[in-house]
mmCIF file of the C-alpha atoms, coordinates in Angstrom:
data_MODEL
# 
_entry.id   MODEL 
# 
loop_
_atom_site.group_PDB 
_atom_site.id 
_atom_site.type_symbol 
_atom_site.label_atom_id 
_atom_site.label_alt_id 
_atom_site.label_comp_id 
_atom_site.label_asym_id 
_atom_site.label_entity_id 
_atom_site.label_seq_id 
_atom_site.pdbx_PDB_ins_code 
_atom_site.Cartn_x 
_atom_site.Cartn_y 
_atom_site.Cartn_z 
_atom_site.occupancy 
_atom_site.B_iso_or_equiv 
_atom_site.pdbx_formal_charge 
_atom_site.auth_seq_id 
_atom_site.auth_comp_id 
_atom_site.auth_asym_id 
_atom_site.auth_atom_id 
_atom_site.pdbx_PDB_model_num 
ATOM 1   C CA . MET A 1 1   ? 59.111 -39.041 155.362 1.00 0.00 ? 1   MET A CA 1 
ATOM 2   C CA . THR A 1 2   ? 61.077 -38.460 152.271 1.00 0.00 ? 2   THR A CA 1 
ATOM 3   C CA . ASP A 1 3   ? 61.366 -34.743 150.983 1.00 0.00 ? 3   ASP A CA 1 
ATOM 4   C CA . PHE A 1 4   ? 63.259 -35.195 148.171 1.00 0.00 ? 4   PHE A CA 1 
ATOM 5   C CA . ILE A 1 5   ? 64.850 -37.605 145.470 1.00 0.00 ? 5   ILE A CA 1 
ATOM 6   C CA . LEU A 1 6   ? 68.334 -36.711 144.697 1.00 0.00 ? 6   LEU A CA 1 
ATOM 7   C CA . ASP A 1 7   ? 69.460 -37.399 141.068 1.00 0.00 ? 7   ASP A CA 1 
ATOM 8   C CA . ALA A 1 8   ? 73.386 -38.450 140.888 1.00 0.00 ? 8   ALA A CA 1 
ATOM 9   C CA . SER A 1 9   ? 74.134 -35.211 138.951 1.00 0.00 ? 9   SER A CA 1 
ATOM 10  C CA . ALA A 1 10  ? 72.833 -33.268 142.271 1.00 0.00 ? 10  ALA A CA 1 
ATOM 11  C CA . LEU A 1 11  ? 74.645 -35.111 144.873 1.00 0.00 ? 11  LEU A CA 1 
ATOM 12  C CA . LEU A 1 12  ? 77.682 -35.099 142.693 1.00 0.00 ? 12  LEU A CA 1 
ATOM 13  C CA . ALA A 1 13  ? 77.291 -31.468 142.557 1.00 0.00 ? 13  ALA A CA 1 
ATOM 14  C CA . TYR A 1 14  ? 77.038 -31.271 146.348 1.00 0.00 ? 14  TYR A CA 1 
ATOM 15  C CA . VAL A 1 15  ? 80.282 -33.473 146.795 1.00 0.00 ? 15  VAL A CA 1 
ATOM 16  C CA . LYS A 1 16  ? 82.425 -32.139 144.065 1.00 0.00 ? 16  LYS A CA 1 
ATOM 17  C CA . ASN A 1 17  ? 81.829 -28.334 145.187 1.00 0.00 ? 17  ASN A CA 1 
ATOM 18  C CA . GLU A 1 18  ? 80.094 -27.931 141.655 1.00 0.00 ? 18  GLU A CA 1 
ATOM 19  C CA . PRO A 1 19  ? 77.990 -25.165 140.721 1.00 0.00 ? 19  PRO A CA 1 
ATOM 20  C CA . GLY A 1 20  ? 74.195 -26.291 142.430 1.00 0.00 ? 20  GLY A CA 1 
ATOM 21  C CA . GLY A 1 21  ? 75.994 -28.025 145.572 1.00 0.00 ? 21  GLY A CA 1 
ATOM 22  C CA . GLU A 1 22  ? 75.434 -25.279 147.985 1.00 0.00 ? 22  GLU A CA 1 
ATOM 23  C CA . ALA A 1 23  ? 71.560 -25.577 146.846 1.00 0.00 ? 23  ALA A CA 1 
ATOM 24  C CA . VAL A 1 24  ? 71.634 -29.315 147.428 1.00 0.00 ? 24  VAL A CA 1 
ATOM 25  C CA . GLN A 1 25  ? 73.693 -29.179 150.710 1.00 0.00 ? 25  GLN A CA 1 
ATOM 26  C CA . ARG A 1 26  ? 70.562 -26.977 152.164 1.00 0.00 ? 26  ARG A CA 1 
ATOM 27  C CA . ARG A 1 27  ? 68.166 -29.786 151.303 1.00 0.00 ? 27  ARG A CA 1 
ATOM 28  C CA . LEU A 1 28  ? 70.311 -32.725 152.950 1.00 0.00 ? 28  LEU A CA 1 
ATOM 29  C CA . GLY A 1 29  ? 69.421 -34.840 155.583 1.00 0.00 ? 29  GLY A CA 1 
ATOM 30  C CA . GLY A 1 30  ? 67.517 -37.425 156.725 1.00 0.00 ? 30  GLY A CA 1 
ATOM 31  C CA . ASN A 1 31  ? 64.434 -36.667 154.793 1.00 0.00 ? 31  ASN A CA 1 
ATOM 32  C CA . THR A 1 32  ? 66.415 -36.818 151.425 1.00 0.00 ? 32  THR A CA 1 
ATOM 33  C CA . ALA A 1 33  ? 66.684 -40.167 149.432 1.00 0.00 ? 33  ALA A CA 1 
ATOM 34  C CA . ILE A 1 34  ? 68.685 -41.469 146.467 1.00 0.00 ? 34  ILE A CA 1 
ATOM 35  C CA . SER A 1 35  ? 67.923 -44.529 144.441 1.00 0.00 ? 35  SER A CA 1 
ATOM 36  C CA . ALA A 1 36  ? 70.404 -47.253 144.769 1.00 0.00 ? 36  ALA A CA 1 
ATOM 37  C CA . VAL A 1 37  ? 70.802 -46.837 140.827 1.00 0.00 ? 37  VAL A CA 1 
ATOM 38  C CA . ASN A 1 38  ? 71.735 -43.311 141.471 1.00 0.00 ? 38  ASN A CA 1 
ATOM 39  C CA . LEU A 1 39  ? 73.990 -43.871 144.328 1.00 0.00 ? 39  LEU A CA 1 
ATOM 40  C CA . ALA A 1 40  ? 75.660 -46.589 142.024 1.00 0.00 ? 40  ALA A CA 1 
ATOM 41  C CA . GLU A 1 41  ? 76.149 -43.727 139.281 1.00 0.00 ? 41  GLU A CA 1 
ATOM 42  C CA . VAL A 1 42  ? 77.824 -41.540 141.928 1.00 0.00 ? 42  VAL A CA 1 
ATOM 43  C CA . VAL A 1 43  ? 80.176 -44.354 143.012 1.00 0.00 ? 43  VAL A CA 1 
ATOM 44  C CA . SER A 1 44  ? 81.209 -45.105 139.399 1.00 0.00 ? 44  SER A CA 1 
ATOM 45  C CA . LYS A 1 45  ? 82.164 -41.241 139.201 1.00 0.00 ? 45  LYS A CA 1 
ATOM 46  C CA . LEU A 1 46  ? 83.943 -40.732 141.619 1.00 0.00 ? 46  LEU A CA 1 
ATOM 47  C CA . ILE A 1 47  ? 85.913 -43.677 141.604 1.00 0.00 ? 47  ILE A CA 1 
ATOM 48  C CA . ASP A 1 48  ? 86.664 -42.608 137.805 1.00 0.00 ? 48  ASP A CA 1 
ATOM 49  C CA . ALA A 1 49  ? 87.933 -39.577 139.527 1.00 0.00 ? 49  ALA A CA 1 
ATOM 50  C CA . GLY A 1 50  ? 89.953 -41.360 141.584 1.00 0.00 ? 50  GLY A CA 1 
ATOM 51  C CA . TRP A 1 51  ? 88.519 -41.342 145.346 1.00 0.00 ? 51  TRP A CA 1 
ATOM 52  C CA . ALA A 1 52  ? 88.978 -43.939 147.222 1.00 0.00 ? 52  ALA A CA 1 
ATOM 53  C CA . GLU A 1 53  ? 86.213 -46.319 148.181 1.00 0.00 ? 53  GLU A CA 1 
ATOM 54  C CA . GLU A 1 54  ? 86.410 -45.356 152.013 1.00 0.00 ? 54  GLU A CA 1 
ATOM 55  C CA . SER A 1 55  ? 86.174 -41.818 151.106 1.00 0.00 ? 55  SER A CA 1 
ATOM 56  C CA . ILE A 1 56  ? 83.120 -42.486 148.827 1.00 0.00 ? 56  ILE A CA 1 
ATOM 57  C CA . ARG A 1 57  ? 81.293 -44.340 151.974 1.00 0.00 ? 57  ARG A CA 1 
ATOM 58  C CA . GLY A 1 58  ? 82.315 -41.549 154.565 1.00 0.00 ? 58  GLY A CA 1 
ATOM 59  C CA . THR A 1 59  ? 81.217 -38.826 152.248 1.00 0.00 ? 59  THR A CA 1 
ATOM 60  C CA . PHE A 1 60  ? 77.588 -40.628 151.270 1.00 0.00 ? 60  PHE A CA 1 
ATOM 61  C CA . ALA A 1 61  ? 77.001 -41.117 155.144 1.00 0.00 ? 61  ALA A CA 1 
ATOM 62  C CA . ALA A 1 62  ? 77.504 -37.361 155.899 1.00 0.00 ? 62  ALA A CA 1 
ATOM 63  C CA . THR A 1 63  ? 74.918 -36.640 153.577 1.00 0.00 ? 63  THR A CA 1 
ATOM 64  C CA . GLN A 1 64  ? 72.375 -38.526 155.990 1.00 0.00 ? 64  GLN A CA 1 
ATOM 65  C CA . ALA A 1 65  ? 70.745 -39.396 152.360 1.00 0.00 ? 65  ALA A CA 1 
ATOM 66  C CA . GLN A 1 66  ? 68.462 -42.471 152.479 1.00 0.00 ? 66  GLN A CA 1 
ATOM 67  C CA . ARG A 1 67  ? 69.558 -44.999 150.071 1.00 0.00 ? 67  ARG A CA 1 
ATOM 68  C CA . VAL A 1 68  ? 66.091 -46.513 148.231 1.00 0.00 ? 68  VAL A CA 1 
ATOM 69  C CA . THR A 1 69  ? 66.284 -50.009 146.990 1.00 0.00 ? 69  THR A CA 1 
ATOM 70  C CA . PHE A 1 70  ? 65.186 -50.053 143.424 1.00 0.00 ? 70  PHE A CA 1 
ATOM 71  C CA . GLU A 1 71  ? 61.657 -52.048 143.299 1.00 0.00 ? 71  GLU A CA 1 
ATOM 72  C CA . PRO A 1 72  ? 60.408 -53.728 140.100 1.00 0.00 ? 72  PRO A CA 1 
ATOM 73  C CA . LEU A 1 73  ? 57.529 -51.172 139.893 1.00 0.00 ? 73  LEU A CA 1 
ATOM 74  C CA . ASP A 1 74  ? 60.533 -48.370 139.714 1.00 0.00 ? 74  ASP A CA 1 
ATOM 75  C CA . ALA A 1 75  ? 61.916 -50.433 136.949 1.00 0.00 ? 75  ALA A CA 1 
ATOM 76  C CA . TYR A 1 76  ? 58.577 -50.751 135.005 1.00 0.00 ? 76  TYR A CA 1 
ATOM 77  C CA . VAL A 1 77  ? 58.238 -46.839 135.668 1.00 0.00 ? 77  VAL A CA 1 
ATOM 78  C CA . THR A 1 78  ? 61.870 -46.218 134.789 1.00 0.00 ? 78  THR A CA 1 
ATOM 79  C CA . GLY A 1 79  ? 61.256 -48.162 130.895 1.00 0.00 ? 79  GLY A CA 1 
ATOM 80  C CA . LEU A 1 80  ? 58.245 -46.117 130.400 1.00 0.00 ? 80  LEU A CA 1 
ATOM 81  C CA . LEU A 1 81  ? 59.613 -42.850 130.899 1.00 0.00 ? 81  LEU A CA 1 
ATOM 82  C CA . ARG A 1 82  ? 62.177 -43.452 128.277 1.00 0.00 ? 82  ARG A CA 1 
ATOM 83  C CA . GLU A 1 83  ? 59.529 -42.632 125.422 1.00 0.00 ? 83  GLU A CA 1 
ATOM 84  C CA . ARG A 1 84  ? 58.786 -39.372 127.429 1.00 0.00 ? 84  ARG A CA 1 
ATOM 85  C CA . THR A 1 85  ? 62.189 -38.282 127.894 1.00 0.00 ? 85  THR A CA 1 
ATOM 86  C CA . THR A 1 86  ? 64.244 -39.400 125.177 1.00 0.00 ? 86  THR A CA 1 
ATOM 87  C CA . HIS A 1 87  ? 63.985 -35.992 123.564 1.00 0.00 ? 87  HIS A CA 1 
ATOM 88  C CA . ARG A 1 88  ? 65.931 -34.432 126.527 1.00 0.00 ? 88  ARG A CA 1 
ATOM 89  C CA . GLY A 1 89  ? 68.551 -37.265 126.515 1.00 0.00 ? 89  GLY A CA 1 
ATOM 90  C CA . LEU A 1 90  ? 67.659 -38.559 129.747 1.00 0.00 ? 90  LEU A CA 1 
ATOM 91  C CA . SER A 1 91  ? 69.718 -41.671 130.982 1.00 0.00 ? 91  SER A CA 1 
ATOM 92  C CA . LEU A 1 92  ? 68.507 -44.876 132.469 1.00 0.00 ? 92  LEU A CA 1 
ATOM 93  C CA . GLY A 1 93  ? 69.529 -43.140 135.996 1.00 0.00 ? 93  GLY A CA 1 
ATOM 94  C CA . ASP A 1 94  ? 67.944 -39.741 135.531 1.00 0.00 ? 94  ASP A CA 1 
ATOM 95  C CA . ARG A 1 95  ? 64.158 -42.070 134.487 1.00 0.00 ? 95  ARG A CA 1 
ATOM 96  C CA . ALA A 1 96  ? 65.367 -43.879 137.734 1.00 0.00 ? 96  ALA A CA 1 
ATOM 97  C CA . CYS A 1 97  ? 65.422 -40.809 139.865 1.00 0.00 ? 97  CYS A CA 1 
ATOM 98  C CA . LEU A 1 98  ? 62.234 -39.738 138.140 1.00 0.00 ? 98  LEU A CA 1 
ATOM 99  C CA . ALA A 1 99  ? 60.468 -43.021 139.009 1.00 0.00 ? 99  ALA A CA 1 
ATOM 100 C CA . LEU A 1 100 ? 61.187 -43.082 142.447 1.00 0.00 ? 100 LEU A CA 1 
ATOM 101 C CA . ALA A 1 101 ? 60.121 -39.235 142.581 1.00 0.00 ? 101 ALA A CA 1 
ATOM 102 C CA . LEU A 1 102 ? 56.790 -40.423 141.154 1.00 0.00 ? 102 LEU A CA 1 
ATOM 103 C CA . ARG A 1 103 ? 56.493 -43.416 143.626 1.00 0.00 ? 103 ARG A CA 1 
ATOM 104 C CA . LEU A 1 104 ? 56.974 -41.434 146.536 1.00 0.00 ? 104 LEU A CA 1 
ATOM 105 C CA . GLY A 1 105 ? 55.280 -38.170 145.426 1.00 0.00 ? 105 GLY A CA 1 
ATOM 106 C CA . VAL A 1 106 ? 58.224 -35.828 145.792 1.00 0.00 ? 106 VAL A CA 1 
ATOM 107 C CA . PRO A 1 107 ? 60.084 -33.669 143.784 1.00 0.00 ? 107 PRO A CA 1 
ATOM 108 C CA . ALA A 1 108 ? 63.117 -34.693 142.300 1.00 0.00 ? 108 ALA A CA 1 
ATOM 109 C CA . LEU A 1 109 ? 66.320 -32.570 143.096 1.00 0.00 ? 109 LEU A CA 1 
ATOM 110 C CA . THR A 1 110 ? 68.857 -32.373 139.873 1.00 0.00 ? 110 THR A CA 1 
ATOM 111 C CA . ALA A 1 111 ? 72.014 -30.190 138.698 1.00 0.00 ? 111 ALA A CA 1 
ATOM 112 C CA . ASP A 1 112 ? 70.781 -31.335 134.871 1.00 0.00 ? 112 ASP A CA 1 
ATOM 113 C CA . ARG A 1 113 ? 69.331 -28.388 133.251 1.00 0.00 ? 113 ARG A CA 1 
ATOM 114 C CA . SER A 1 114 ? 67.861 -30.463 130.422 1.00 0.00 ? 114 SER A CA 1 
ATOM 115 C CA . TRP A 1 115 ? 65.307 -31.535 133.093 1.00 0.00 ? 115 TRP A CA 1 
ATOM 116 C CA . ALA A 1 116 ? 63.926 -28.023 133.338 1.00 0.00 ? 116 ALA A CA 1 
ATOM 117 C CA . ASP A 1 117 ? 60.113 -28.022 131.977 1.00 0.00 ? 117 ASP A CA 1 
ATOM 118 C CA . LEU A 1 118 ? 60.187 -31.957 132.085 1.00 0.00 ? 118 LEU A CA 1 
ATOM 119 C CA . ASP A 1 119 ? 56.273 -32.698 132.133 1.00 0.00 ? 119 ASP A CA 1 
ATOM 120 C CA . VAL A 1 120 ? 56.090 -36.099 133.567 1.00 0.00 ? 120 VAL A CA 1 
ATOM 121 C CA . GLY A 1 121 ? 54.024 -35.762 136.746 1.00 0.00 ? 121 GLY A CA 1 
ATOM 122 C CA . VAL A 1 122 ? 56.761 -35.116 139.167 1.00 0.00 ? 122 VAL A CA 1 
ATOM 123 C CA . GLU A 1 123 ? 58.126 -31.667 140.440 1.00 0.00 ? 123 GLU A CA 1 
ATOM 124 C CA . VAL A 1 124 ? 61.620 -31.145 138.988 1.00 0.00 ? 124 VAL A CA 1 
ATOM 125 C CA . ILE A 1 125 ? 63.984 -28.649 140.770 1.00 0.00 ? 125 ILE A CA 1 
ATOM 126 C CA . VAL A 1 126 ? 66.861 -27.766 138.745 1.00 0.00 ? 126 VAL A CA 1 
ATOM 127 C CA . VAL A 1 127 ? 69.938 -26.507 141.342 1.00 0.00 ? 127 VAL A CA 1 
ATOM 128 C CA . ARG A 1 128 ? 72.311 -24.096 139.959 1.00 0.00 ? 128 ARG A CA 1 
# 
């Protein structure tokens, strides 16, 4: 059973010791998951920051977060969420996180403050 879905911003806050990282750390474990789309975003950001592939793999493994495949239904819901989230500037990755949280019926964990008070049918927890 999954308790939380991590947005890329939440995992990056934890990995890079940014504000909200400690709140993410308290929720990490085998019951935390991340969409493969959001994991790709995290890997991209860490590569841009000069991280080596081995370090990225080791860091992700240490989080014990489950990687969840991006399913066709997730893709459809991600697209449908565009209209309801465009005013907040949510990216495709952001919407993929929300789509997975909707599918699994669990909260989405993010460090992105633009998600505060977002009304898309899923609980959003903004870490600070």
